[in-house]
C-alpha positions in Angstrom: 5.7 -58.2 -195.5 6.2 -57.4 -191.8 7.1 -59.9 -189.1 6.2 -59.0 -185.5 8.9 -59.3 -182.8 6.4 -59.4 -179.9 7.7 -61.9 -177.4 5.8 -65.1 -176.9 4.7 -66.2 -173.4 4.4 -69.8 -172.4 2.1 -68.8 -169.5 1.9 -71.0 -166.5 2.7 -74.6 -166.0 0.0 -77.2 -165.5 -0.2 -76.8 -161.8 -0.6 -73.0 -162.0 3.0 -72.2 -161.1 4.9 -69.8 -163.3 8.3 -71.3 -162.4 10.0 -72.2 -165.6 7.5 -70.4 -167.7 7.4 -66.9 -169.0 8.8 -65.3 -172.2 10.6 -67.5 -174.7 12.9 -64.7 -175.9 13.6 -61.0 -175.3 12.0 -58.3 -177.4 14.1 -57.6 -180.5 12.9 -54.0 -181.1 10.3 -52.8 -183.6 8.7 -54.9 -186.3 11.0 -55.9 -189.2 10.2 -55.5 -192.9 11.4 -58.9 -194.3 11.4 -57.8 -197.9 13.4 -54.6 -197.3 16.1 -56.4 -195.2 16.4 -59.6 -197.4 19.8 -60.5 -198.8 18.2 -61.7 -202.1 16.2 -59.7 -204.7 12.8 -58.3 -204.0 11.2 -60.6 -206.5 12.9 -63.7 -205.1 11.9 -62.7 -201.5 8.3 -62.1 -202.6 8.2 -65.5 -204.2 9.2 -67.0 -200.8 7.0 -65.1 -198.4 3.9 -64.1 -200.3 1.2 -66.6 -201.3 0.9 -67.2 -205.0 -2.4 -67.9 -206.7 -2.0 -70.8 -209.2 -2.8 -70.2 -212.8 -5.8 -72.3 -213.7 -5.9 -71.3 -217.4 -4.5 -74.7 -218.4 -7.9 -76.2 -217.5 -10.0 -74.9 -220.3 -13.8 -75.1 -220.8 -13.6 -78.7 -222.0 -12.0 -79.8 -218.7 -14.5 -77.8 -216.7 -17.3 -79.5 -218.6 -15.8 -82.9 -217.9 -15.5 -82.1 -214.2 -19.2 -81.1 -214.2 -20.0 -84.5 -215.7 -18.0 -86.3 -212.9 -19.7 -84.3 -210.2 -23.1 -85.2 -211.6 -22.3 -88.9 -211.2 -22.3 -88.7 -207.5 -24.9 -87.8 -204.9 -22.2 -85.9 -203.0 -19.9 -83.7 -205.1 -16.8 -84.4 -203.0 -17.1 -88.1 -204.0 -15.9 -87.0 -207.5 -12.5 -86.0 -206.1 -10.6 -89.2 -207.0 -11.6 -89.3 -210.7 -11.2 -85.5 -210.9 -7.6 -85.8 -209.8 -7.0 -88.2 -212.7 -8.7 -85.7 -215.0 -6.3 -82.9 -214.0 -3.4 -85.3 -214.3 -4.5 -86.1 -217.8 -3.9 -82.4 -218.6 -0.5 -81.7 -217.0 0.9 -85.2 -216.5 0.9 -84.7 -212.7 -1.2 -83.0 -210.0 0.2 -79.5 -209.7 -0.8 -76.8 -207.2 -3.1 -75.5 -210.0 -4.7 -78.9 -210.3 -5.3 -79.0 -206.5 -6.8 -75.5 -206.6 -9.0 -76.5 -209.6 -10.4 -79.5 -207.8 -11.0 -77.5 -204.7 -12.9 -74.8 -206.6 -15.0 -77.4 -208.5 -15.9 -79.3 -205.3 -16.1 -76.5 -202.8 -13.3 -78.1 -200.8 -10.2 -76.5 -199.2 -6.9 -77.0 -200.9 -5.8 -78.8 -197.7 -8.5 -81.4 -198.1 -7.5 -82.0 -201.7 -3.8 -82.1 -200.9 -4.5 -84.7 -198.2 -5.9 -87.0 -200.8 -3.3 -86.3 -203.4 -0.4 -87.1 -201.0 -2.1 -90.3 -199.7 -2.4 -92.2 -203.0 0.7 -93.1 -205.1 -1.1 -92.9 -208.4 -1.3 -89.1 -208.1 2.1 -87.7 -209.0 3.5 -84.5 -207.6 6.2 -84.1 -210.2 5.7 -83.9 -214.0 5.9 -87.4 -215.5 7.2 -88.6 -218.8 5.2 -89.8 -221.7 5.3 -93.3 -220.1 5.3 -94.4 -216.5 7.3 -97.6 -215.9 6.5 -99.3 -212.6 8.7 -102.2 -211.5 7.4 -104.5 -208.8 9.9 -104.9 -206.0 7.7 -106.6 -203.5 9.0 -109.8 -201.9 8.3 -112.5 -204.6 9.1 -110.3 -207.6 12.2 -109.0 -205.8 13.4 -112.5 -205.2 12.7 -113.5 -208.8 14.7 -110.5 -210.2 12.6 -107.4 -209.7 15.2 -105.7 -207.6 17.8 -106.4 -210.3 15.5 -105.1 -213.0 14.8 -101.9 -211.2 18.5 -101.3 -210.4 19.5 -101.9 -214.0 16.7 -99.6 -215.4 17.7 -96.7 -213.1 21.2 -97.0 -214.4 20.3 -97.5 -218.1 17.9 -94.6 -218.2 20.4 -92.2 -216.6 22.1 -89.6 -218.9 25.0 -88.8 -216.5 25.8 -92.1 -214.9 24.0 -91.3 -211.7 21.2 -93.8 -211.2 17.7 -92.4 -211.3 15.7 -92.4 -208.1 12.1 -93.3 -207.5 9.8 -91.2 -209.8 12.7 -89.6 -211.6 12.2 -88.9 -215.3 14.6 -89.7 -218.2 14.1 -87.1 -220.8 12.0 -84.0 -220.7 8.7 -84.7 -218.9 5.7 -85.0 -221.3 7.9 -85.1 -224.4 7.8 -88.2 -226.7 10.1 -90.9 -225.5 10.4 -89.6 -221.9 10.1 -92.2 -219.2 9.4 -91.9 -215.5 10.6 -94.8 -213.4 9.2 -96.0 -210.1 9.3 -99.1 -207.9 5.9 -100.5 -207.0 5.1 -102.4 -203.8 2.8 -105.0 -205.5 1.2 -105.3 -208.9 -0.9 -108.3 -208.0 0.7 -110.7 -210.5 2.8 -113.0 -208.3 2.3 -116.0 -210.6 3.9 -114.0 -213.4 6.8 -112.4 -211.7 9.0 -110.5 -212.2 6.5 -108.0 -213.6 6.4 -104.4 -214.6 3.8 -102.1 -215.9 3.9 -99.3 -218.5 1.1 -96.9 -217.9 -0.5 -99.6 -215.8 -0.5 -102.3 -218.5 1.3 -105.5 -217.7 4.5 -106.9 -219.0 4.9 -110.3 -217.4 7.9 -112.7 -216.8 10.5 -110.0 -217.3 14.2 -110.3 -217.2 16.8 -107.5 -217.0 17.5 -107.8 -220.7 13.8 -107.8 -221.8 13.1 -104.8 -219.5 16.0 -102.9 -221.0 14.7 -103.7 -224.5 11.3 -102.6 -223.5 12.3 -99.1 -222.3 14.6 -98.7 -225.3 11.6 -99.3 -227.6 9.6 -96.8 -225.7 12.3 -94.2 -226.1 12.3 -94.8 -229.8 8.6 -94.0 -229.9 7.5 -97.6 -230.2 4.6 -99.1 -228.2 5.2 -102.8 -227.7 2.1 -104.8 -227.0 1.5 -105.6 -223.3 1.4 -109.2 -222.2 -2.0 -108.5 -220.7 -4.3 -105.5 -220.9 -5.3 -102.8 -223.4 -3.0 -101.7 -226.2 -0.3 -99.3 -225.0 -0.9 -95.6 -225.3 0.6 -92.8 -223.2 0.2 -91.8 -219.5 -2.0 -88.8 -220.2 -4.4 -90.8 -222.3 -4.6 -93.5 -219.6 -5.3 -90.8 -217.0 -8.3 -89.6 -219.0 -9.6 -93.1 -219.1 -9.1 -93.5 -215.4 -11.1 -90.3 -215.1 -14.0 -92.1 -216.8 -13.8 -90.7 -220.4 -13.7 -92.9 -223.5 -14.6 -92.5 -227.1 -18.4 -92.7 -227.8 -17.9 -94.7 -230.9 -18.1 -98.4 -230.0 -15.5 -99.6 -232.5 -13.0 -96.9 -231.5 -13.7 -97.7 -227.8 -13.0 -101.4 -228.4 -9.7 -100.8 -230.1 -8.6 -98.8 -227.1 -9.5 -101.3 -224.4 -9.7 -104.8 -225.8 -6.7 -107.1 -225.1 -5.7 -110.3 -223.4 -6.7 -110.3 -219.7 -6.0 -113.7 -218.2 -2.7 -115.5 -218.4 -2.2 -119.3 -218.8 -0.5 -119.4 -215.4 -3.4 -117.8 -213.7 -5.9 -120.2 -215.1 -3.8 -123.3 -214.6 -5.5 -124.4 -211.4 -9.0 -124.0 -212.8 -8.0 -125.9 -216.0 -6.5 -128.7 -213.9 -9.7 -129.0 -211.9 -11.8 -129.1 -215.0 -9.6 -131.8 -216.7 -9.8 -134.0 -213.6 -13.4 -133.4 -212.8 -12.8 -131.7 -209.5 -15.6 -129.6 -208.2 -16.2 -127.7 -205.0 -19.0 -128.8 -202.7 -22.3 -127.2 -203.6 -23.8 -124.7 -201.3 -26.8 -126.1 -199.3 -30.2 -124.6 -200.1 -30.4 -123.5 -196.5 -27.3 -122.3 -194.7 -26.6 -124.0 -191.4 -27.5 -122.1 -188.3 -24.7 -120.1 -186.7 -23.5 -121.4 -183.3 -24.7 -119.6 -180.2 -22.1 -117.1 -178.9 -21.6 -117.1 -175.2 -22.7 -113.8 -173.7 -20.1 -111.9 -171.8 
């Protein structure tokens, strides 16, 4: 690879004057061969300066077929990008450069367009994840009720060397049984049940430091404790495939995967109280009242 040493010119200033403008540096001689002059090995230098084509072989014919099904669901192919990112994440446990390239190829997008989406949404991970993703709510209410303490304790408890794990760090080898990726979440929409955490996006409500530690210990042993609400616990890659829109065709098998408690007593308490006391909301009139005139400006 050759880098040019031609000087750059800033041209003229806004008013047309060249005062303060001109060359930004003096010429440094002939073009330089970066690889030949590098202080590290040729292979290491090439890895740094030459673009590398991702290996897409991990996405086999079955994944290509699933991607085609996703595309056929939408009138515009690019609309399939979000579920397709979950599809590639179900293969590798995260969205790699190969995953980005795969989606770009399938949807006729640039890798920059795909990367912009991947880096915007927190559910798309850029590092390999564990078998389980543990998300601890540390937003205001959960934090005050103990969420911060739970997160701090888990980052310490899951560490192998005494150094607390950081956001999206993994305890164990990513993808291997019993491995856990820990993250703090801004809000899990369960303020009436805080502190809460999720494992692979299934809820575990009313947690304490001790119950949270017991939960991750069970996950590391290969157990799958039942969520407080939501479907039976599986693993992150299986959940990613479901988020991509793929479930068993057999109805009985499908039901065993998705059926579970959905509403908590705390959530329904207001509605139950209203029913017990005969409270009802005013009925909507058959004809909605006319809107008031808005003064023209």
